[in-house]
Each structure stands twice: as structure tokens, then as C-alpha cells.
N, C-alpha and C positions, 0 to 999 in steps of 0.2 A: 584438472580444465581452469586450476587459475593461470593468469599468465604473470610474466615481469615487470610485460610495458605498461603501465596507466595513465591512459589518458582519458580516462573518467572524472568530466567537473561539472556533474548536474547541479542546478541552482533548484531550491528547494523552496515552495513562494507560500508560503498557510495565507489562505486570501480569506473576503466576509464569503459568506451561501451565496448575497447577489453575484457577484463578480464571477465565480464557480460557474452559475448558469449558463452565466450571455460568454463562458470559455468552452462549454460541450455540445454547441450541439453542431458542430461539423468535427465531429470526431468519430469513432470505431467504440461500441459499447461493452463493455464485460458484464455479461450476465449470470449470475451466480444460482441462477433459479435450474438450470437444465446440467450435466457434466460436458458437452460438447461443447457449451456456450463460457465456462467458467474459467478459461485457459485460452487467449486470441492474440494470434502475432497480427504488429500492423508494421505502416514504414509511414507513418504519420502521428495522428493522435490517437489517445487510445484512454479510455475512462469508463468507472462506475461511481457509483453512490452506495448510501446504507449500510457502509462497513458499523456490525455493531459487535456483536461477537463472528460474526466472520473472520477472514481471515484474506487479503489482498495487498495487491502491490505488484510488481515488475521488474524484470526481468529486462540489460541495455545491454544494445553492440553501440558502443557513441563513432566506431567508423564507420559503420553500415548503416547508421540510424536507424535501425530498426529497438521495438521492443514487447516482450511478449508479455499482460499480464494477468492477469489471475484474482479472482475474487472468490475462494471457495466456502461453503457454507457451511456450516458446523454441524453438521449433521456424522448418524452411526456409519452410512456410506462409505460417505469422503471421508471419513476415520479408518473405516478400514481400508482404503481401495489411494491412500494421499502416497504411498513407495510410486504406483502406477503412474495418478496423477506427478508426479515429483520428474517424471522419468519423461513421462511426453512434456513437460516444463522443458528440463533440457536438451529435447533434443528439436526442440523449436528453436530453442536459441544456445548449439553450444558454445559459442565464443563469447560469451557474456562478461563483461570489465563492470559490470555496475550493477543493483538494486535495491528498493526499496521495500520496504515491508512495511505492517504496520495493520491493526485490528487484534481481538482477541479482548476476550473480560472472564472476568471471575467473578462468573456467576451459577448458582447454585442448581438451577433448572439446563444448567449450558454446559453437561458436560464434557464435549468435545472441543471446547474452543479453545481452551490452551494447549492442551495434546499438538491441535491441528499447528496452530500456531507456530510450539516449538518446536516440534518436525519439520517445519519450512521452515521455521529459522536456521538451524542449524542447517540443513540443506546450502542455504542459500553461502552461510557464512562458510564451509566446506569448499565450494566451490567457485565464489567468485570473489573477488578482490575486495571491490568495498560496497557494502550493505550499508543501507540507513538502515535505520531500528526506531521504529514508533510503536512499544510495545505495552501491551494490557489496557484498556478504555478503564480510567478507576473509578469514572462515575458512571454510577448505573443509566441514567440519560443522559447520555451522550451518541456518537456518531460520527463517521469520515466519512470524505468523499474524496473522491485522488481524477486525476487526470494528470497524464503524462505529452508533451509534446516533444516530439524526437525531432523536428527540424528543428527547435529551440535548444532544443538539450534541460529542458525545465518542468519540475513536476507542479503540480495546481494540489497542493492540501483545502481542505477547508474540515474542520470539524466545530461541530453547535453541542453543545450541551444546558440542560437545565441541574442545579440544585434540588429541586423538587419538581414533583410530575406535574406541578398543575401553572407551574412556576413558567418563564418564558425561557426560549430558546436562544441562548448566547453563541454569536462565532469567540472563537480565540482571537485576541488579540494581541496579545502579549507572551515574551518567554514565561513568564509566572503562568500565564493563565493556559501554557502547552506546557508546562511540568505537573502542573494540578491532574491534565487530564490523561495523562500519559505513568505506568509504575517505572517505565525506562523508557530511556532516550537515547538514543545512537548515530549523532552525524558521522557519516564516511569521512576521510582524513579529505578524502577530495570535493565531497557536497561543500556548497555552500548555504547556510539556513535566512531565509528571509519571513519578514512577518510584517503582514498589512495590515494598521490597522480601520476598524472598518468603520 
């Protein structure tokens, strides 16, 4: 399924939450609550929010300007059916040339979070030539929101966090804070990372 011709050059923008909220109103929403809405294809904007222990992202065909987004809730049913979900993902977009994956946490009471993330990440790396990875939120009180614009070929991401549960939530606004929030970050060689200060 990998292709030798690479044209995927997405811009990945980390933006403040207030900016993200203004972007999402025109896109298709990926809802993790039901199996039939966790994976969705669109030829315009697509978005989801509240990525904590879940795994989310999208696969893209840069030539057709289409995206298939996903937001997989980390429960036992999804863990047991992950191969079926992955088949559905790739069936909706058989010729993807780029992908982004974000999410997962190592938390004692969320036993399926890391295994689901790893399974999806492995499938993306095996089948798609350009994959950008934001792996495992390191701060317990943190979450991410994502949106993809097919027209602009741009990702918009927002990660908010606090060091304590009573502390004010902060937006990731520089590379240090980004690295503090994720265990592993791997930007595809064909992607461009931009962090917008709050």
C-alpha cells in the first residue's frame, strides 16, 4: 500500500484553544461515542476534541484532497475489534499518502489506551509513507483537540494541560511545552510544524 511518489506536505499548527474553537464550526465532527461514528471520511474539514486516553488522527490523500479521521475510545470492545476498525479505516482511504496520530496515556485505570495507540501507530507506519506521531500525553491532566482542513492541507492541533488538577489549564505554546506534554514526537519529513503562541 506504500507509494514511492510522495507529495504530502501538511502544515501542522499548534494553536490556542480560543483559535481552535473558531475553526471547528464548519467541519465534520468525529464522535468517539459510537463505533459507526469513530471513523469518518470527508472532503473538507474534519475535527474532534477531548483526546485524552483515546487515540485520534487521520489519514490523507493529498491528490484527491480527502481525509478519513478517527477517534478511537480506549475500551475493551475497541481493543478486541481494533483489526476490524483498521480495515474499515484503510478501506475508506486505500491510497493514503499521509497520516497523523495523537493520543494515548499510561494511566493505571486505562489499560487499553497504550495497546490501542500502538496497534494503530504500527498499522499507519506499515501502510502510509508519511506519518506524524504525537505519542502519549505525559501529563495526567492534559488533552488534545484536532482539526484537518483538506482544502489547505493543514492540521490544527490544540493541547491543554495543567500540572495540578486545581491549576489553570494552559495551552501548549512553544516547543519545550510540546515536548513536556508528549512521550514521543515524530514529525514526518514532509510535514512542517508551527507553534502559535497564546
